The first five atom37 places (N, CA, C, CB, O) and aatype in JSON, in Angstrom:
{
  "aatype": [12, 0, 10, 5, 18, 19, 3, 10, 5, 1, 11, 10, 7, 15, 7, 11, 10, 19, 14, 0, 19, 10, 7, 4, 19, 10, 13, 2, 7, 6, 3, 3, 17, 19, 6, 1, 10, 6, 16, 1, 15, 1, 9, 3, 10, 6, 0, 7, 19, 19, 19, 6, 6, 12, 14, 14, 1, 10, 1, 13, 14, 19, 9, 3, 6, 1, 1, 6, 7, 11, 11, 5, 0, 14, 1, 7, 2, 6, 0, 7, 10, 12, 13, 1, 10, 1, 7, 10, 11, 16, 7, 11, 3, 0, 10, 19, 10, 19, 0, 5, 19, 1, 1],
  "atom_mask": [
    [1, 1, 1, 1, 1],
    [1, 1, 1, 1, 1],
    [1, 1, 1, 1, 1],
    [1, 1, 1, 1, 1],
    [1, 1, 1, 1, 1],
    [1, 1, 1, 1, 1],
    [1, 1, 1, 1, 1],
    [1, 1, 1, 1, 1],
    [1, 1, 1, 1, 1],
    [1, 1, 1, 1, 1],
    [1, 1, 1, 1, 1],
    [1, 1, 1, 1, 1],
    [1, 1, 1, 0, 1],
    [1, 1, 1, 1, 1],
    [1, 1, 1, 0, 1],
    [1, 1, 1, 1, 1],
    [1, 1, 1, 1, 1],
    [1, 1, 1, 1, 1],
    [1, 1, 1, 1, 1],
    [1, 1, 1, 1, 1],
    [1, 1, 1, 1, 1],
    [1, 1, 1, 1, 1],
    [1, 1, 1, 0, 1],
    [1, 1, 1, 1, 1],
    [1, 1, 1, 1, 1],
    [1, 1, 1, 1, 1],
    [1, 1, 1, 1, 1],
    [1, 1, 1, 1, 1],
    [1, 1, 1, 0, 1],
    [1, 1, 1, 1, 1],
    [1, 1, 1, 1, 1],
    [1, 1, 1, 1, 1],
    [1, 1, 1, 1, 1],
    [1, 1, 1, 1, 1],
    [1, 1, 1, 1, 1],
    [1, 1, 1, 1, 1],
    [1, 1, 1, 1, 1],
    [1, 1, 1, 1, 1],
    [1, 1, 1, 1, 1],
    [1, 1, 1, 1, 1],
    [1, 1, 1, 1, 1],
    [1, 1, 1, 1, 1],
    [1, 1, 1, 1, 1],
    [1, 1, 1, 1, 1],
    [1, 1, 1, 1, 1],
    [1, 1, 1, 1, 1],
    [1, 1, 1, 1, 1],
    [1, 1, 1, 0, 1],
    [1, 1, 1, 1, 1],
    [1, 1, 1, 1, 1],
    [1, 1, 1, 1, 1],
    [1, 1, 1, 1, 1],
    [1, 1, 1, 1, 1],
    [1, 1, 1, 1, 1],
    [1, 1, 1, 1, 1],
    [1, 1, 1, 1, 1],
    [1, 1, 1, 1, 1],
    [1, 1, 1, 1, 1],
    [1, 1, 1, 1, 1],
    [1, 1, 1, 1, 1],
    [1, 1, 1, 1, 1],
    [1, 1, 1, 1, 1],
    [1, 1, 1, 1, 1],
    [1, 1, 1, 1, 1],
    [1, 1, 1, 1, 1],
    [1, 1, 1, 1, 1],
    [1, 1, 1, 1, 1],
    [1, 1, 1, 1, 1],
    [1, 1, 1, 0, 1],
    [1, 1, 1, 1, 1],
    [1, 1, 1, 1, 1],
    [1, 1, 1, 1, 1],
    [1, 1, 1, 1, 1],
    [1, 1, 1, 1, 1],
    [1, 1, 1, 1, 1],
    [1, 1, 1, 0, 1],
    [1, 1, 1, 1, 1],
    [1, 1, 1, 1, 1],
    [1, 1, 1, 1, 1],
    [1, 1, 1, 0, 1],
    [1, 1, 1, 1, 1],
    [1, 1, 1, 1, 1],
    [1, 1, 1, 1, 1],
    [1, 1, 1, 1, 1],
    [1, 1, 1, 1, 1],
    [1, 1, 1, 1, 1],
    [1, 1, 1, 0, 1],
    [1, 1, 1, 1, 1],
    [1, 1, 1, 1, 1],
    [1, 1, 1, 1, 1],
    [1, 1, 1, 0, 1],
    [1, 1, 1, 1, 1],
    [1, 1, 1, 1, 1],
    [1, 1, 1, 1, 1],
    [1, 1, 1, 1, 1],
    [1, 1, 1, 1, 1],
    [1, 1, 1, 1, 1],
    [1, 1, 1, 1, 1],
    [1, 1, 1, 1, 1],
    [1, 1, 1, 1, 1],
    [1, 1, 1, 1, 1],
    [1, 1, 1, 1, 1],
    [1, 1, 1, 1, 1]
  ],
  "atom_positions": [
    [[80.53, 85.17, 85.65], [82.39, 84.77, 86.67], [82.0, 83.78, 87.16], [83.18, 85.85, 88.14], [82.52, 82.76, 86.7]],
    [[80.88, 83.57, 88.35], [80.56, 82.54, 89.18], [80.59, 81.18, 88.49], [79.3, 82.81, 89.77], [80.99, 80.17, 89.07]],
    [[80.12, 81.19, 87.16], [79.83, 79.84, 86.21], [81.43, 79.67, 85.55], [78.38, 80.16, 84.75], [81.76, 78.56, 85.11]],
    [[82.23, 80.6, 85.52], [83.4, 80.32, 85.14], [84.34, 79.52, 86.24], [83.91, 81.54, 84.73], [84.99, 78.54, 85.88]],
    [[84.36, 80.02, 87.64], [85.12, 79.33, 88.25], [84.37, 78.0, 88.56], [85.61, 80.06, 89.32], [85.09, 77.09, 88.98]],
    [[83.12, 77.75, 88.44], [82.58, 76.59, 88.5], [82.95, 75.27, 87.48], [81.34, 76.95, 88.42], [83.01, 74.07, 87.76]],
    [[83.16, 76.0, 86.13], [83.66, 74.97, 85.25], [85.22, 75.3, 85.33], [82.98, 75.02, 83.68], [85.77, 74.65, 84.44]],
    [[86.09, 76.01, 86.01], [87.65, 75.78, 85.95], [87.68, 74.44, 86.96], [88.71, 77.3, 86.57], [88.32, 73.4, 86.8]],
    [[86.95, 74.75, 87.87], [86.89, 73.91, 88.71], [86.86, 72.34, 88.85], [86.18, 74.29, 89.08], [87.41, 71.53, 89.59]],
    [[85.81, 72.28, 87.64], [85.82, 70.8, 87.25], [86.94, 70.44, 86.51], [84.67, 70.4, 86.47], [87.48, 69.34, 86.54]],
    [[87.23, 71.24, 85.93], [88.57, 70.89, 84.78], [89.71, 70.52, 85.65], [89.13, 72.34, 83.71], [90.39, 69.53, 85.38]],
    [[90.0, 71.41, 86.86], [91.1, 71.12, 87.52], [90.58, 69.89, 88.44], [91.7, 72.4, 88.27], [91.33, 69.05, 88.94]],
    [[89.74, 69.91, 88.52], [89.68, 68.92, 89.97], [89.27, 69.43, 91.2], [0.0, 0.0, 0.0], [89.49, 70.63, 91.35]],
    [[88.68, 68.8, 92.17], [88.45, 69.02, 93.5], [89.81, 69.4, 94.08], [87.81, 67.81, 94.18], [90.86, 69.02, 93.57]],
    [[89.72, 70.26, 95.26], [90.72, 70.13, 96.12], [92.12, 71.44, 95.55], [0.0, 0.0, 0.0], [92.97, 71.94, 96.3]],
    [[91.97, 71.65, 94.34], [92.7, 72.53, 93.84], [92.3, 74.23, 93.28], [93.11, 71.76, 92.93], [91.35, 74.75, 92.69]],
    [[93.15, 74.53, 93.65], [92.79, 76.05, 93.98], [92.85, 76.51, 92.19], [94.22, 77.03, 95.28], [93.74, 76.21, 91.4]],
    [[91.68, 77.27, 91.93], [91.35, 77.74, 90.66], [91.84, 79.27, 90.3], [89.87, 77.62, 90.57], [91.47, 80.19, 91.03]],
    [[92.67, 79.53, 89.16], [93.29, 80.9, 89.0], [92.35, 81.88, 88.81], [94.22, 80.98, 87.91], [91.2, 81.59, 88.47]],
    [[92.83, 83.34, 89.03], [91.9, 84.15, 89.37], [91.29, 84.6, 88.04], [92.42, 85.2, 90.24], [92.11, 84.51, 87.12]],
    [[90.1, 85.07, 87.66], [89.68, 85.14, 86.61], [89.35, 86.7, 86.66], [88.67, 84.12, 86.36], [88.88, 87.2, 87.68]],
    [[89.64, 87.5, 85.46], [89.61, 88.99, 85.44], [88.06, 89.23, 84.49], [91.24, 89.71, 84.6], [87.77, 88.52, 83.53]],
    [[87.41, 90.07, 84.88], [86.12, 90.26, 83.71], [86.98, 91.48, 83.49], [0.0, 0.0, 0.0], [87.67, 92.16, 84.26]],
    [[86.65, 91.58, 81.79], [87.1, 92.97, 81.63], [85.73, 93.34, 80.52], [88.96, 93.14, 80.93], [85.06, 92.46, 79.98]],
    [[85.51, 94.72, 80.35], [84.86, 95.46, 79.07], [85.78, 95.77, 77.51], [84.44, 96.98, 79.71], [86.68, 96.61, 77.52]],
    [[85.54, 95.26, 76.66], [86.41, 95.5, 75.76], [85.41, 96.38, 74.93], [87.1, 94.23, 75.12], [84.61, 95.67, 74.33]],
    [[85.24, 97.8, 74.73], [84.51, 99.11, 74.71], [85.07, 99.51, 73.28], [84.89, 100.25, 76.06], [86.17, 100.07, 73.19]],
    [[84.3, 99.23, 72.16], [84.43, 99.95, 71.02], [83.03, 100.83, 70.41], [84.94, 98.9, 70.05], [82.49, 100.72, 69.31]],
    [[82.7, 101.67, 71.48], [81.63, 102.29, 70.81], [82.29, 104.04, 70.2], [0.0, 0.0, 0.0], [83.49, 104.27, 70.05]],
    [[81.46, 104.78, 70.0], [81.99, 105.98, 69.37], [81.55, 107.12, 70.34], [81.44, 106.18, 67.83], [81.42, 108.27, 69.93]],
    [[81.31, 106.76, 71.67], [80.99, 107.96, 72.71], [82.22, 107.04, 73.89], [78.76, 108.16, 73.36], [82.54, 105.85, 73.9]],
    [[82.59, 108.02, 74.62], [83.12, 107.64, 76.01], [82.16, 106.64, 76.85], [83.32, 109.01, 76.87], [80.94, 106.82, 76.86]],
    [[82.8, 105.54, 77.59], [82.26, 104.67, 77.91], [81.89, 105.55, 79.39], [83.07, 103.32, 77.75], [82.65, 106.27, 80.04]],
    [[80.19, 105.14, 79.71], [79.93, 106.06, 80.96], [79.08, 105.3, 82.07], [79.09, 107.43, 80.51], [78.73, 105.85, 83.11]],
    [[78.78, 103.89, 81.72], [78.28, 102.85, 82.32], [79.0, 102.94, 83.89], [78.58, 101.48, 81.41], [80.04, 103.58, 84.04]],
    [[78.3, 102.2, 85.06], [79.12, 102.32, 86.68], [80.04, 100.92, 86.15], [77.81, 102.02, 88.62], [79.59, 100.02, 85.44]],
    [[81.05, 100.98, 86.56], [81.84, 99.78, 86.33], [81.4, 98.73, 87.67], [83.61, 100.23, 86.27], [81.39, 97.54, 87.34]],
    [[81.05, 98.99, 89.06], [80.53, 98.04, 89.99], [79.51, 97.2, 89.67], [80.17, 98.61, 91.0], [78.5, 97.73, 89.21]],
    [[79.53, 95.91, 89.83], [78.24, 95.06, 89.89], [77.55, 95.66, 90.98], [78.44, 93.48, 90.12], [76.39, 95.46, 90.63]],
    [[77.49, 96.25, 92.07], [76.94, 96.39, 93.6], [76.36, 97.54, 93.13], [78.01, 96.51, 95.05], [75.19, 97.52, 93.49]],
    [[76.58, 98.46, 92.55], [76.2, 99.71, 92.05], [74.7, 99.65, 91.02], [77.55, 100.24, 91.23], [73.95, 100.62, 90.85]],
    [[74.56, 98.57, 90.55], [73.44, 98.35, 89.63], [72.51, 97.18, 90.39], [74.03, 97.86, 88.05], [71.98, 96.27, 89.76]],
    [[72.41, 97.31, 91.55], [71.5, 96.09, 92.42], [70.6, 97.01, 93.66], [72.83, 94.7, 93.38], [71.01, 97.48, 94.72]],
    [[69.41, 97.04, 93.12], [68.59, 98.0, 94.34], [68.37, 96.89, 95.55], [66.78, 98.73, 93.72], [67.65, 95.89, 95.62]],
    [[69.52, 97.64, 96.66], [69.74, 97.06, 97.92], [67.94, 97.38, 98.74], [71.35, 98.0, 98.75], [67.6, 96.73, 99.73]],
    [[67.17, 98.25, 98.2], [66.31, 98.59, 98.85], [64.75, 97.82, 98.51], [66.45, 99.96, 98.69], [63.76, 97.82, 99.24]],
    [[64.87, 97.38, 97.6], [63.73, 96.43, 97.39], [64.06, 95.11, 97.57], [63.17, 96.52, 96.13], [64.93, 94.37, 97.11]],
    [[63.01, 94.96, 98.46], [63.02, 93.74, 99.22], [64.25, 93.23, 99.98], [0.0, 0.0, 0.0], [65.37, 93.73, 99.81]],
    [[63.99, 92.11, 100.91], [65.01, 91.66, 101.65], [66.35, 91.35, 101.58], [64.72, 90.95, 101.95], [66.69, 90.21, 101.26]],
    [[67.04, 92.11, 101.79], [68.37, 91.69, 100.86], [69.6, 91.68, 102.16], [68.79, 93.13, 99.33], [69.82, 92.6, 102.94]],
    [[70.2, 90.51, 102.1], [71.63, 90.69, 103.25], [72.47, 91.43, 102.81], [72.52, 89.47, 103.61], [73.07, 91.15, 101.77]],
    [[72.72, 92.58, 103.54], [74.03, 93.54, 103.04], [74.94, 92.97, 102.28], [74.87, 94.08, 104.11], [75.18, 93.37, 101.14]],
    [[75.74, 91.66, 103.0], [76.96, 91.29, 102.41], [76.68, 90.45, 101.34], [77.86, 90.69, 103.31], [77.49, 89.52, 101.32]],
    [[75.9, 90.41, 100.48], [75.4, 89.32, 99.89], [75.72, 89.68, 98.1], [73.67, 89.15, 100.42], [76.27, 89.0, 97.23]],
    [[75.18, 90.91, 98.07], [75.3, 91.32, 96.14], [76.79, 91.14, 96.14], [74.76, 93.32, 95.42], [77.54, 91.36, 97.1]],
    [[77.18, 90.67, 94.79], [78.93, 90.88, 94.47], [79.43, 92.14, 94.2], [79.46, 90.14, 93.22], [78.82, 93.05, 93.64]],
    [[80.77, 92.15, 94.68], [81.42, 93.35, 94.47], [82.16, 92.85, 93.48], [82.15, 94.01, 95.59], [82.99, 91.94, 93.52]],
    [[81.81, 93.52, 92.56], [82.97, 93.04, 91.53], [83.08, 94.52, 90.35], [82.36, 91.22, 90.55], [82.12, 95.16, 89.93]],
    [[84.67, 94.77, 89.98], [84.49, 95.62, 88.76], [85.3, 95.43, 88.3], [84.3, 96.83, 88.69], [86.23, 94.72, 88.68]],
    [[85.17, 96.1, 87.17], [85.17, 95.75, 85.43], [86.13, 96.78, 85.24], [83.57, 95.96, 84.36], [85.75, 97.86, 85.68]],
    [[87.36, 96.78, 84.66], [88.15, 97.6, 83.67], [87.89, 97.56, 82.61], [89.27, 97.46, 83.58], [87.89, 96.47, 82.05]],
    [[87.51, 98.93, 81.81], [87.37, 99.11, 80.7], [88.73, 99.58, 79.77], [86.35, 99.91, 80.75], [89.63, 100.42, 79.93]],
    [[88.34, 98.49, 78.63], [89.81, 98.44, 77.55], [88.99, 99.48, 76.47], [90.39, 96.41, 76.66], [87.95, 99.0, 76.02]],
    [[89.3, 100.64, 76.06], [88.66, 101.3, 75.02], [89.64, 101.21, 73.75], [88.3, 102.8, 75.46], [90.82, 101.56, 73.67]],
    [[88.69, 100.58, 72.67], [89.5, 100.44, 71.43], [89.95, 102.06, 70.81], [88.49, 99.51, 70.26], [90.82, 102.02, 69.94]],
    [[89.61, 102.95, 71.04], [89.67, 103.98, 70.61], [91.16, 104.43, 71.08], [88.51, 104.71, 70.99], [91.93, 104.98, 70.29]],
    [[91.46, 104.2, 72.24], [92.58, 104.62, 73.07], [93.14, 103.04, 72.81], [92.22, 105.27, 74.86], [93.51, 103.15, 71.64]],
    [[93.29, 102.26, 73.02], [93.88, 100.79, 73.15], [94.4, 100.22, 72.02], [92.92, 99.82, 73.59], [95.58, 99.89, 71.86]],
    [[93.22, 100.07, 70.98], [92.98, 99.13, 69.87], [94.21, 99.57, 68.8], [0.0, 0.0, 0.0], [94.92, 98.75, 68.22]],
    [[94.28, 100.71, 68.7], [95.08, 101.36, 67.65], [96.62, 101.06, 67.87], [94.8, 102.94, 67.68], [97.35, 100.8, 66.91]],
    [[97.12, 101.11, 69.31], [98.58, 100.86, 69.44], [98.93, 99.13, 68.88], [99.0, 101.15, 71.23], [98.16, 98.23, 69.19]],
    [[99.9, 98.93, 68.24], [100.31, 97.63, 68.47], [100.33, 97.13, 69.74], [101.43, 97.47, 68.02], [100.79, 97.54, 70.81]],
    [[99.59, 95.94, 69.3], [99.64, 94.68, 70.04], [100.72, 94.13, 70.84], [99.43, 93.81, 69.24], [101.32, 93.26, 70.21]],
    [[101.22, 94.34, 72.07], [102.71, 93.81, 72.42], [102.25, 92.01, 72.61], [103.49, 94.74, 74.23], [101.15, 91.69, 73.07]],
    [[102.94, 91.32, 72.31], [103.23, 90.19, 72.56], [102.07, 89.63, 73.89], [104.8, 90.25, 72.83], [102.03, 90.32, 74.91]],
    [[101.21, 88.42, 73.78], [100.49, 88.41, 75.15], [99.26, 89.63, 75.34], [0.0, 0.0, 0.0], [98.92, 89.8, 76.51]],
    [[98.66, 90.37, 74.45], [97.92, 91.1, 74.64], [96.72, 90.84, 73.76], [98.49, 92.18, 74.61], [96.49, 91.49, 72.74]],
    [[95.87, 89.71, 74.28], [94.84, 89.24, 73.9], [93.54, 90.42, 73.18], [94.51, 88.48, 75.14], [92.93, 90.28, 72.12]],
    [[93.43, 91.47, 74.13], [92.61, 92.75, 73.94], [92.96, 93.01, 72.61], [92.91, 94.01, 74.93], [92.42, 92.86, 71.52]],
    [[93.79, 93.35, 72.92], [94.8, 94.24, 71.38], [94.6, 93.42, 70.15], [0.0, 0.0, 0.0], [94.46, 93.87, 69.01]],
    [[94.6, 92.38, 70.45], [94.34, 91.16, 69.24], [93.07, 91.21, 68.66], [94.43, 89.64, 69.79], [92.69, 91.48, 67.52]],
    [[92.18, 90.73, 70.19], [90.5, 90.86, 69.23], [90.39, 92.47, 68.85], [88.72, 90.37, 70.47], [89.5, 92.62, 68.02]],
    [[90.96, 93.6, 69.16], [90.41, 94.76, 68.16], [90.94, 94.88, 66.88], [90.6, 96.07, 68.69], [90.37, 95.32, 65.89]],
    [[92.22, 94.4, 66.99], [92.99, 94.23, 65.69], [92.27, 93.36, 64.82], [94.4, 93.67, 65.89], [92.42, 93.56, 63.61]],
    [[91.6, 92.54, 65.15], [90.75, 91.77, 64.37], [89.58, 92.26, 63.92], [90.48, 90.75, 64.94], [89.18, 91.81, 62.84]],
    [[88.9, 93.1, 64.51], [87.72, 94.08, 63.78], [88.6, 95.1, 62.27], [86.99, 95.49, 65.39], [88.07, 95.63, 61.3]],
    [[89.62, 95.05, 62.55], [89.83, 96.55, 61.23], [91.07, 95.29, 60.12], [0.0, 0.0, 0.0], [92.08, 95.63, 59.52]],
    [[90.42, 93.77, 60.22], [91.45, 93.66, 59.17], [90.75, 94.01, 57.88], [92.12, 92.19, 59.09], [89.53, 94.18, 57.78]],
    [[91.52, 94.09, 57.04], [91.29, 94.01, 55.31], [91.08, 93.34, 54.75], [91.93, 94.19, 54.55], [89.98, 93.13, 54.22]],
    [[92.42, 92.49, 54.62], [92.46, 90.99, 53.55], [92.89, 90.0, 54.23], [93.46, 90.95, 52.23], [93.55, 90.2, 55.25]],
    [[92.63, 88.89, 53.84], [93.01, 87.51, 53.88], [94.51, 87.12, 54.69], [0.0, 0.0, 0.0], [94.72, 86.3, 55.59]],
    [[95.43, 88.03, 54.02], [96.41, 87.79, 54.62], [96.62, 88.18, 56.01], [97.19, 88.17, 53.96], [97.17, 87.63, 56.96]],
    [[96.02, 89.32, 55.85], [95.94, 90.09, 57.45], [95.4, 89.18, 58.47], [94.88, 91.49, 57.52], [96.01, 89.14, 59.54]],
    [[94.35, 88.45, 58.32], [93.49, 87.01, 59.07], [94.77, 86.55, 59.15], [92.19, 85.83, 58.15], [95.3, 87.09, 60.12]],
    [[95.68, 85.64, 58.46], [96.59, 84.83, 58.48], [97.41, 85.29, 59.72], [97.25, 84.77, 57.19], [97.41, 84.65, 60.77]],
    [[98.12, 86.49, 59.52], [99.18, 86.77, 60.25], [98.5, 87.24, 61.85], [100.07, 87.95, 59.39], [99.23, 87.46, 62.83]],
    [[97.52, 87.31, 61.87], [96.75, 87.86, 63.24], [96.47, 86.46, 63.82], [95.17, 88.88, 62.99], [96.6, 86.24, 65.03]],
    [[96.16, 85.68, 63.1], [95.83, 83.98, 63.8], [96.96, 83.57, 63.99], [95.05, 82.75, 62.9], [97.14, 83.12, 65.11]],
    [[97.94, 83.55, 63.2], [99.4, 83.27, 63.65], [100.1, 83.91, 65.17], [100.26, 83.87, 62.42], [100.91, 83.3, 65.87]],
    [[99.7, 84.95, 65.36], [100.16, 85.86, 66.77], [99.19, 85.45, 67.97], [99.97, 87.72, 66.51], [99.5, 85.79, 69.11]],
    [[97.91, 84.65, 67.7], [97.33, 84.46, 68.3], [97.06, 83.35, 68.66], [96.79, 84.93, 68.1], [96.28, 82.97, 69.53]],
    [[97.78, 82.74, 67.93], [98.16, 80.97, 68.18], [99.7, 81.11, 68.97], [98.38, 79.84, 66.28], [99.84, 80.31, 69.9]],
    [[100.7, 81.92, 68.74], [101.59, 81.82, 69.39], [101.38, 82.62, 70.82], [102.6, 82.15, 68.59], [102.27, 82.62, 71.67]]
  ]
}
């Protein structure tokens, strides 16, 4: 995510604020998502010398395909479109989806 901010800053130019970046998990597994969602909970803070405030505190929402991907994706819902991409059956279906993504 930090690299995304650096790239955005380069594109916008110095002195301009970058838009917020929201990381998320697009999950399409058979079982329920059970992983921890905050990065800090994955860092061993007792292994060596670590400044308490340095590790990132990022939480990632999970968008579960079984629950969300089967619904008709509303306009502007890129996650829903990504899930629908996996379920395409024909070339015509792909063309319709591409047209929706372009809009």
